[in-house]
C-alpha angles and dihedrals in degrees: 000000000000092000089087091056090048092051094050092047093050092047094049092048090047091055090051093049092047089059092057126087091234143319118301125219118241119223134180093256092078089090090065096058116064095212094045090045091054091046091050092048091053092048092047092049091051092048092050090048090054091049091052091049093050090049090049097053091041088054090054095046118030091188095066117113101234092182089059091047091056092042090052092050091049093046094049094046092051099040106022088220124129126200091206125056120225094268094048090046093054092045092051092049093047091048090051093048092048091049091051091049092050091049092049091050091052091047090049092050091052092045092048092053091050094046093047088054091051090047093052090050091049092051092049091051093047094049091049092050097041118047090188091071116100130191128214125215090262093056099258111145119206143170126202106229096168125004121223135201137235136041119342118232119257140183114349099342118146115249133190118213147167114216149164124206126201138172119241089263090060097256111147109227101170141003140164093229093212093311105115117232123214127203142146111270093234096054101069135073116300093250091058094044091053097038098050090053087064091058136081124206111286093029124128119201137176115224128195104194120193118218093259089064095039126041099322113203092346121113120224105192140248099022112006112079126193112288095014122166110218131209122206138180106204130185115195107215105171143359115211 
């Protein structure tokens, strides 16, 4: 997290300020003197970095008191005094990070449950509307668009495919764009491992993969949310 960067920056700036006799005023004439201009630029860059870091942590935790964060930075830079020793500082930061992680996990669990429910509804609607869709015992839904010929891949064989992946709302999150992708059959999501073993070279299938056969409760930013059902069109080119 960027909080570590913010802490180090504030501490280093505080040390610099503590070595000075007192704060200096900044006026518009700094741009006319090369040394002053460089000094101002460094100070401005540091200030902007702090502002970005404060915005970042505030974006992660809406409950943070940003006014107190800025007041603390200002107080420490002007006085060099801290109201927490190093051990207490580290404990407070770790407690905050743990709390944020716990909150994110709970949010992900809730999001996954909701998205899995939407995915199940989507699959039911698609199967009702399209009689060509079939479902395996594991829950993988597939449609044969074009049948192929030859031996089907098994185990850890290498396969070459073209594909396009979308969310159930139609958003494209990944595609090969005509550039075949190769991978071992046992090193992809379960839905792909199972689905590709149904295909022969030259075949093109549509897969609707529920979360349990995709990424489960994991989030894959920026598009795949926890519990997402994924839709793929896959063309099996070669089995090696």
